Structures are given as structure tokens and as C-alpha cells.
N, C-alpha and C positions, 0 to 999 in steps of 0.2 A: 472899539476901544477896549483896552485891557482892564485888568483889575485896578481899582483905586488903591493908592498907597495908604497904609495905616499910620497916621500920625500919632506919636506918643502923647501929645497934648490932649488928643481926643479920649485917651484912656481916663482922664480925670472928669471929663464931661459925661462920657458913656451915653451919648445921644442915640436916638433911634437910627439915624443915618450911619453912625459908627458901627452899630450892631449889624446893620444890613451889609456893610463892607466886610465885617468879620464872617458873616454867613456866606458871602460870595467867595471869600478865600477858602473857607472850609469845604464848600461844594466843589471848588476846583481841585483841591487836594484829594478829596474823595474820588473824583473821576480819574485823576492821575493814578491814584493807588490801585483802582480796579484795572486800569489799563496795564500797569506794570505787572500786576499779579497774573493777568491773562497772558501777557507777553512771556513771562517767566515759565508759565505752564507750557505754552506753545514751543518755547525754546527747548525745554526738556524733551518734549515729544519729538522735536526735530533731531535732537542729538540721539535719542533712542532709535529713531528711524534710520539715522545715518549708520548706527552700529549694526542694525539688521541688514542694511544695504551692503555694508562692508563685509559682513559674514557671508552673505550670498555671493558677493563677487570673489571672495577668497575661495569659496567652495567651487565656484565656476572656474577660477584660475587653476585650482587643483585638478579638476576634471579635464581641463584642456591639456595640462602638463602630463597627464597619465595616458592620454589616448595616442595611438599611433596608427597610421594607415598601412594596410597591406597592399601589395602591388602585384600585378600579373607579369610574369616573365622572370628573367634571371638578374635584372639590374634596373636601376632607375636613372633617368636623365638628371642633369644638374638642376633643371627647373623643378622636377618632381622632388628632389632632395630638399630644396629650399622650401617647397610647399609643405613637406612632411615636418620640417623643423619649425614652420611658422606657428604651429599650435603651442610649442614650447616658448616661442618668442612672445606670443600673445599672453601666455600664462605669466611669464616674467614681467611683462609690462603691467598687468593688472596687480601683481603682487607689489611692485614698486609703487604703483599709484595708491594702493591701500596703506602702505607704510606712511605716506604723506597724510592720509585721512585720519590716522591715529591721533594727530594733533587736535582733532575736533572732539575727542571723546570726553574731555573734562570741560564742563561749561565754563567759559571764560568770563561770564558775567554773573552778578548776584542781584537779588531783588532789593532795590532801593525802596525803603519804607517812606511813604508819604502820609502815614497816619500818625496823629498826635493824640491818641486816646488818653494817655496819662495827663498831658498838659491841658487838654480840653476838660477833662473831669475836674481837675484842680481849679481851673478857671471858673467852671460852672458852680463848683462847690463854694468858692469864695464869693461868687456873685449871690448865691442863695443866702449865705450867712450874712452878708452885708445888708441886703435889702430886707431880710427878716429882722435884723437888729433895728433897722430904721422903723419898720412897722411896729415893733415891740416898744420902741421909745415913744412913738406917737400915741400909742394906746395906753401909756402910763397915766395914772390918775394925777390930776393937778394938785391933789391933796398931799402928795408925797412931799417929804421934807427935802429941803434944798440939798443936803449932802447926798441923798439918794439920787436926786435928779442929776447932780454933777457926776456922780459915779456912772450913771447910765450914759451920759454924754461922752464920758471918757471911753467907755466900752465901745460905743458906736464909732468913735474916732479911730480906735485901734482896728476895728473891723474895716473901716474905710481905707485905712492905710494898707492893710493886708490885701484888700481887693484891688487897690490901685497897683500895688507891686505885682500881684498875680496877673493883672490885665496887661501891664507893661511887658512882663516876661512872655505872656502868651502871644501878644502882638509881635514881639521881636522874633519868637520862634516861628510864627506863621510866615512872616516875610522871609526869614532865613531859609525855610524849607522851599518856599516858592522860588527863591533864587538858586538854591543848591540843586534842585531837580533838573535844571538845564544842563548841568554837566555830570552830576552823579548818575543820572539815568542814561545819558547818551554815551558816556565814556566806556562803560562795559559793553555797550553795543558796538562801539568802534573796535574794542579789543576782539570781540567775537568775529566781526567782519574782517578784521586784520588776519585772523586765523583762516577765515574762508578764502581771503585773497592769497594767503600763503599757499593753501592747498591747490587752488586753481592755477597759481603761478607755477608751482612745482609740476602740476599736470601739464601745463603748457610747455615747460622745459622738457619733460619726458616725451611729450608728443613731438616736439621739434627734433629731439634726438632720434625719435622713431620714424621721422618722415622719410629719411633716405631708405631705410629698410622697407617701409610701406610702398614706396615707388618701385623699388626693385622687385618686391613681391607681386605687385600688380603686373609687371612685365612677365614674371615667371608664370603667373596664372593665365595670362593671355596666350603665352607661348604654348602652355600645356593644353589649353582649350583648343587652340588651332590644330595642334597635333592630334588631339582626340577626335576632332571632326574628320580629319583625314583618315585616321585609323578606322573610325566607325563606317565611313563610306566604303572602305576596302572590305571590311567584315561583311557588310550588307551585300556587296557584290559577290563575295565568295559564297555566302549563304544562298543567294539567288541561283548561282550556277549549280550548287549542290542540290537544290530543290529540283532543278531542271534535269540533272543527270546524276542521281545519287549513286548509281553503281560505278560510275567512272571515277568517283572520288573516294571510294571505299579503300581503306588501307589493307595491304596484305598482312598476313599473320601466320606464324608457325602453327596456329591452332586451326584444325580442319573445319570445325563447326563450333558455333557458340550461340547461345540464346537461352530462353526460359523453358524449363521442363517441369511438368507436374508429375511428381514421383509419389507412388502409392507406398506408404510405409506401413508395414504390419506391426502391430503391437501385441503384447501378451494378452490372453483372454482375461477379462471379458471386454477389453477395450476395442478390439477389432482393428480396422485400418483407417487411414486418413490420407488425403491428398495434400502434398506440400509443394509450393512453388519454389523452385531453385534456379538460380542462374548458373548454367552449366557450360563448360568448355571441354571439347573432346579433341585430344591429340591423336590423330589417326595412326601415325607411325608407332607410337608407344602403346596405343590402345588404353589410354588413361582418360578417365572422365572425372573432371573436377566439378564439384557441386557446392554452391554457396546459397544459404537461405537468405532471401531478401524479399520484402514486401513493401512496395511504395505507399500503400494505403495506411500502413501502421507507423508512418513517420520515417520510413526508410531505415529501420533497424536492421543492422547487418549481423548475420549469424556466422558460425564457424564454417570453414571450408573442409569438405570431405572429399577425398580422392579415392577412386576405386579403379581396378583393372578389369576391363570388359573381357569376358570369356566368349560370350555369344550374344547376338541381338537378332531376334526373329519377330515377324509380325504376329500379333495376338490372334489365336485361333478360336477362343471361346466366344460364344454368342452373348455373354453377359454384358460386354462392352463393345462399342463401335470398333470394328476391325480396322477401319481406315486410319484411325488416329492413335492406336495403341500398339506398343511393342513389349515383348518379354525380354528384359535385359538380365543376363546371368553374369554374375561376377565370380571371381575365383573363390571367394569365401562365403558369400551369402546372396540371397535373392533380393534385389532392390525394389522392383515394381514395374509400373507401366508408364510409358512416356510418349506423348504425341510427337511424331517426327515433323509435323507441319510447323511447329514453333521453332525448330532448329534453323538457324540462319547460316547458310553456306557462304563462305567468303569467295569473292572473285579471284581467279588466278591471273593476276596482271603483274607484269614485270615492274612497272613504276608505281610506287604507292600513291602518287599524286598526279593529277591531270593538270597540265598547264593550259590556261585559257587561250583559245585560238584567236589569232589576230585577224581583224576584219580587213586589213590592208597589207599587201605584200611589200613591206618596206625593207630596204636593204641599205647597209652603210657603204654605199658606193659613191662615185663622183656625182651622180644625180642627187643623191640624198644630201651630200655635203653642200652642193650648190643650193639646194632648197633651204638648208639651215642658214646659210649666209644671206640668201635673198630675203628670208623671213625676218632675220635679225635686223637687216638694213631697213626694211619697211617699218618694223615696229619702232625702231629708234628715230626714224624720220617722221612718222605720222602720228604715233600715239604713245610715246614713252611717258607722258604725263596723264594718260587716261586713268581714271580711278578704277581700282580693282583689276588692273592689268594682269592677265593670266588667271585671275579668279573668275572673271565674267566669261562664260563660255559662249561659243557661237552655235548657230543652228547645226544640228548633227549632219543633215544632208549636205549643207553647203561645205562643211568642214571636210567631209569625205570626198566631195567633188573636187575641192581645191587640192587636196593632197594627191588625189589620183592624177590630176593634171600635172602637178609639179614633179612627180616621179616618173612621168611618161616622157620618153625622149621626143615624141612628136609635139608636145605642148608645154615643155618645161621652160620656154624662153620668156615667160611672163615676168615683167618687172613689177613686183608687188608694191614697191615704193611709189611708183607712178600710176598704178592702176587704181581706179575708183570702184572697180567691180567687186572688190573684196574688202570688207571692213576689217578693222584691227582685231576685233575679238575672234573673227573667223581665222585670221592668220595665226594668232597665238594658240588657238585650239588645234589648228592643223599641225603646228610645230610640236606641240605636246603629243598629239596622236602619232606623229611620225616617230618620235623618240620611244614611245611606249609600244609601237608596233614592230620595232626591230626584233629580229630573231633572238638576239641577246642584248640586254641593256648595255649602255655605254660603259658602265663600270664592271661588267662581266659577272657571270654567276660564280666563276672560279674565285674571284677576289672578294666576293660579297662579305663573307664572314670575317675576312681580314680587315675590311673597311669598318665593320661594326665594332671590332674589339677596342680600338682606341677611343671610340665615342662612348663606350661604357665605363672604362676604367682609368684612362690616362688623364694627366693634367693638361690644361689648355695648350701649353707650348709643345709638349710631347705629342699631343694629338695632331698638331700641324705637321710636325716632323714625320710622324708615321703615315699620315695621308699623303704628304709630299712624296714619300718613298713609294707608296702603293700606286699613285697615279702614274708614275714613270715605269711601272710594270705593265701598264695597259698597252694593247696594240696601238700602233702609230695612228691609225685612223680614229680610233676611239679617243685617244688623248687629244687629237686635233679638234674634234667636234666638242669634246668636254671643255677645252680651253675657250672655244668660241662661245659656248653657251654660258659658262660661268663669268666670262668677261662682260657679256651682255647683261646678265642678271645683276652684276655689280653696278652697272650704269642704271638699271631700273631701281635698285635699292637706293642709289644716290639721289633719286628724285622721289623718295617715299613721301615727302611732305605733300606732293601733288597727287601721286598715284596711290598712296596709302599702302604700298607694297614694301614692307620692311624685309630685312634679311630673313627674319623668322617666318614671315608669311610666304616668302619665296621658297624657303626650305620645306614648308608643308606642301606646296604645290609640286615642287620638283623632286622631293625625296623619293616617292615611288616611281618617278619618271626616269631618273638617271640611274637608279640602282634598285634591284629587287631580288628576292631569293628565287631559286628555281622551283622550290616546293611551295605550293599555295596552302598554307595552314594558318589557323588562328595564332599559333605560337609565332610563326614567321611574321604575321601582320603586326603582332605586338612589338616587333623590333622596328616598326615603321618610324617611331619617334627618334630612334638612333640614326636611321637613314636621313631624317630631316637635319639632325645635328651635323652629319658629315657634309651634307650639301651646304649648310650655313657656313661651315669652315671653308669649303671650296670657294664660296662667293666672297667671303671676307678676305681670304688669303690667296686669291686667284693668281696674283702676279708672282708670288713666291712659288706656289705649288705647281703652276703650269709653266713656269720658267725653266731655269736650268735644273738638270738632274741633281739629286742630293749627293753629297760626297760620300756618305756612309749610311747604312741602315740604322735607324734609331732603335734603342733598346727600351722596352717597356717594363723591364724588371724592377723590382722594388729596390729602393735605396737601402744599402746595407746598414747605414747608421739610422738610429731611431731618433728622429727630430722631434722637438717638443711641439705642442699644439700652437699653431699660429693664431694670433688674435686678429680678427677681421677688422681692417681699418675702416671699412665702410659701414659696418653694422654695429660696431662697439658703441656702447652708451655708458655715460658716467653715472655713478651713484651719487646723486646730488645731495648736499647736506640739507638738513631740515632747518631752514632759516626763515625768519619773518620777512615777508615780501617788502622790499624797500628799493624802488627803482634807482634812487641816487646811489645807494650803497652798491647795488649791482653794477652800475656804470663804473664806479671807482674800482671795484674788484676786477671787472673785465679789463680795464686799462692796465691794472697791475699784473694780471695774469698774462696779458700779451707781452709784457716786458720781462717776465720771469724766465729763469733758466731751469734746466733739468737738475734735479737734486741728486739722484743716484740711479745707477743701473746695476742690477744684480746678475751674476753669472755663477751658478753653482753655489758654493759657500762663500765666494769672494764678493765683496761689495766695494765699489769704487765710485767716487763722486765725479760727475761729469758737469762741468761748468760751461758757461757760454764760450770759454776758450775752446778752440777746435781741437779734437782729440782723434786718436787712431783706434781702430777696433779690428779684431780678428775673428773670422767665421769659425765656429766650432761645430756647425751642422751645415749640410748643403741645403740650398733653397732654390726653388724654381718660381719665377715671378708669375703671378696670376693676373696682374694688371700692368699697364704700360708705365705706371708711376713707380713700380717696384723694381728691385735689382735681383738678378739671378746670380748665384755664386756657388762655389764648391768649398769644401773644408780647407781652411788655411788662407782664404782670400783676405787681403789687408784693405781696410777701408780708410780713407783719409777725410779730413774735414768733417768728422762726425759731430752732429748736433742733435738736439731734441726736436722731434716732430710734434706738431700739434695733435696728431692722431695718437691716442693713448696706446701704449704698447709698441710703438714704432720709433725708429731713429731715422735720420737722414744722413747720407754719406756719399762719398765719391769712390767709384770703382772703375778703373780703366777709362777715366775721363768722363764717365756718365754719372750724374747725380740722381739718386732715387731713394726710395723707402727701404728700410731694413728691419725685420722683426728683431726687437731688442733681446729676446731670449734665444736668438740664434748666434749671438756674438759675445765676445768678452772684450772689455776695454783694456787697451795696452797702456 
């Protein structure tokens, strides 16, 4: 049961039960006051902690925005570029989020006072005065005269009236505070949580806008990780071969010898001489010795380079030093010192600077080889196109070698792999990859390798397809035939990626180094493996166009002469949402109104024209090449019809040559 109500009539009786009721009300208000005071203190601590969190996140966002990755090689893939830009995107997201948090910095609630110290003191004072006057009246002597007694009675009556008025007011105030606390205390809390709801709602909206970018970035990361795994395996293979045959992989150089020399430098008396380690290179034809001071143990500090012309070099004859390791080197202008020839590294005289890994199978691109490719593809598509990890899961090496040897041998090449149960699918896929990698020259040839890599590094998506289309038709006929068979097959594999988990990107990683590779095996060449993967991905996605009819003309990858403005990404753009109190009903109304609204204005240079729901015309002032199927490609002067506002910020929709699509609004002017 709750508190008993305080009746005004009880103020006149002032009974013990009435006093107990007052005490109960006072105790409840004291407890509520302590709670509110503690709550207010915790609320201030919460807001201060929020400020500190905001400062930390802003600093973190600044750190993210200032950092940039360095990369190996001369260019980055599209996925790597997106990953590099992701830190700036994260920084921008955090800054936008902290802009919303600023709403919480001013406490939206105040401390409601449940204390009635002044009223309670006045009530207690009147109580004391009234009952003291009663006791004084009772203690008066009966011998007092009647006027004195009447005067005392009147004084007590006045005290009683003051006490009763004070009691009535105090009881009224007590019950008023008891009732007011229900809303006076909770209403500020509601305002505070309304602010919290607004912050989290704004965060939800920002996260929803960020969702598309997040999903795209996850794909970029996965693609980059897959390419890294392929690159790492190739680097490890190269390192292993160099360990086994280091001399065969040593590069040729115009320098006859190079290595570390310990040179004895003489100093003026009384300092004597000292040995200094220098990295030296000797050019035999010019008799020039270049020396550079360098010590790995001192943190790799690099000294200045000194060059001298050698006049003579003879073995040391004195017995003070070991003759086997010391030479007297005389230069044209001064004596240098002693140097051990054993540390001089002589370069091999080989014609080719790099050694190509020898193939374990003598595979040729002949009729037998093409027949094996067709046989393998038919077997894979018939028996295991839905197998998980197709082409990633490798077969037993001995079985793979045995199968390939059978299939490229005229005596045993008649095996129908689609009907044979002797060879499992992973053995067939591994044998097909081994055959393609064992060819004397890759399908896409050493000669055209660099030309295939160029568009993957610099061109736009559409021009990449055009360039690769042209290059494929420069391949020899047999190469183009097998490439067409393989890419068509891989497109079917990718179409079943939900079952076999082999997406176009995964297949690009597997077949990038299989279909094309550089003639020189170096780390720099392996770093281009990611671009090989991109070329293979394009071949798979566009195999019908690329492997079909020959292109009408060679594409040009030259830069566009006009300087087009920066395009706003329709998929990654996010709105700057207004700071508004969260109200689901209002948001629903605003959403409905926004869906029915029209574009207010489109700017082009210094001219501003309003574009209403009425269909308008627009003219292209810059050329544009579509990056997505939903966009339009056009040249300067193109006329668009039925132009309307797109829901994507910074974009319009229009019709060009019968096709409707998206147009960057800063690329056109309204007619």
C-alpha cells in the first residue's frame, strides 16, 4: 500500500496518527531527493565520459584520415585503391557520427528538488510556539486576574490559528511535491533519452548509408586477400628455386665484381691506420672502383660514395699480414690500402638475366593438347561443376602427372574422362592447370604480356574490355581457340558459384598465372600477378564479346582532352543528415513527402536553371564513360531527353539513343 493521503481536517486535530503520516511523507521525499541527487551526479559523469569518448574518437578519426598505405610496384588494382581510400571513409564516418553526439553535451535534465527545508522548519517552528504557549497558559497561576487570563487565552488562540495555517500549508506542499515528482523527475529523463534516441537513430541512418560501401569493401578485401595468397605462393616458389640454384638466377651486370672490402685507411700521426668496411663495385673496362661505407650493425647508416681509378693491384708481399687475403692497390693519386679478394663477388657471365623454371611435362599446344582440354572441360562440366572449391582443391601430384602423361600420348589419349571413374574431378582439374602451365609459352604469349597488363592498371572498365578484346585477336589461332574454350568453361563454373564457391575473382586468382605470365621470373614480375588476375576476370565476364568477332578498330587508351569534373559515386555517396529529434511518425511523413518531391535546381558553371517534374532536355558538356550497367556513356554535345531527378544524389536520369540510364549532373547543362 502507498502513502496515506493527508486530510486537511486532520491538521486541526494534529493526532499522533496524523504526525506518523507526515513522517512517512517526509521520509519518502528524503529518499527521492537522495536518488535524484545521485542520478544527477551520475548523469553529469556520463556526459563527461561521453565528451572524453568523443574526443578520443575524433582523434582516432583524424589518425585514420592522415594515414596512407604504400604499395609495391608501379600501380594498384581497383580493389587496392578502394582499400586505400577506406581509411578516409572510416574517418569521415566517425566524424559524422561525432557531429551527432554533440547534441548530448549539454545536460537536457535538471535536478528536481524534493526537499522542503524552509517549509518544514516553519511548520516545526509554529508547532513549537503553539505547544509552548499552551504549556505556558497551563502553568499560569490561578491567582491572576481575569483580564490577564483572557489576554493569555487570546494569545494562545492566535498561536493556534498560526499553527493550523502553517499545518495546512505544509500538508498541501507535501502532497503537491509527492504528485509533482511523478512528472517533474521523469520528464527531464525523457528529454535526455530523447537525445540519446536521436543520436542512435542518426547513427543508424549513417550506418544504413554506409552499408553499401561496407559490403563493397568486404568484396575488395576478399579479392585482395585471394590475390595476395596467389602472389605469396609464387614468391615462395621463386625463393625456393633460387635457394636450390642461386647462381642460375643471378643477374648480369656491367660491373665486373662487387662485394664488401676491408680497406686500411692511413691517418696523420699519431692516429695510425684503421680498417673500414666498404661495399665496393669494380668496373673492369674503366678500371674504376666505387666504394661506399656501410655497416649493418650500426643501423645501416650509409656513407658517401668514393670513386678511384685503379693503377695497379698486386698481392701483398709483406709478412705482417696474411698474404692469401691482402692486396696492395695503387691508385693514380694516392695509396688506398689492403683488401681481401676473397670477399669480392664475381658475377656469372650468362646471356639471360633470369632462368625460367623448367617444366616437368613436355606439353605442346597441338591437336592432342587441344583434345585433352576439350575432354577435361567436358568431364568437369558433366561430373563436378558444383563441387566446392573446384580448381582450388588440388589432386595428388603423382596421379595428376600420370593422367596428363596419358592424355598427351598418342597411344593412350582416347580415354573419355566424362565416363571414366578412374580419375576424380580434382585430378582432372589439376591436370588441366598443369598442362596449361607446362606449355613452352603461356596461352596469352610472352610477347603480349605487357600489353595485356597495361589496361588492367590504368584504363576504365569499358576501355579495358576493348583493349583486351583487341589483344586477344592478336594471339595465334590455336592460342585463341584454347583461350576461348577455357574462358567459356570458367564462365559456366562462375555461374554455379553458389554451389562450388568459385566466383569470378577466385577463378582469376587460380588462372591468372596459368593463362599468362612474364618471361622473366622476378619479384617485380610476380607483383604484377594481381593485374594478371584482373585480366582473366575480364576474360571470364566478357568471354562472349572478347572471344567472338574481331574488333573493328584498336582502342585508344589516351587521356581524354577535356578535363571532366569529379564524378560523385552513386553507390558510395551518403547524405549529411540534419540533426533532428527522433520521431518515427515525422520521419514516415517526411519520407512520403520526399518520395513525391521533384528536383529543385541543377547547376552548370555559373548558370542555374530549375528542373521540375516536367521532363526536360540536357546537353553533355564533358565526355563520360559508364562504370556501371545503369549509367550512360556519352561524348561532348550528346542530347538527353526526358531528363528527371534521380534518387541518387548528384545524378540525373535521362534517355540517350533509346536507352535510359544515370547521368552525372555536373557533366551536363539543362536546355
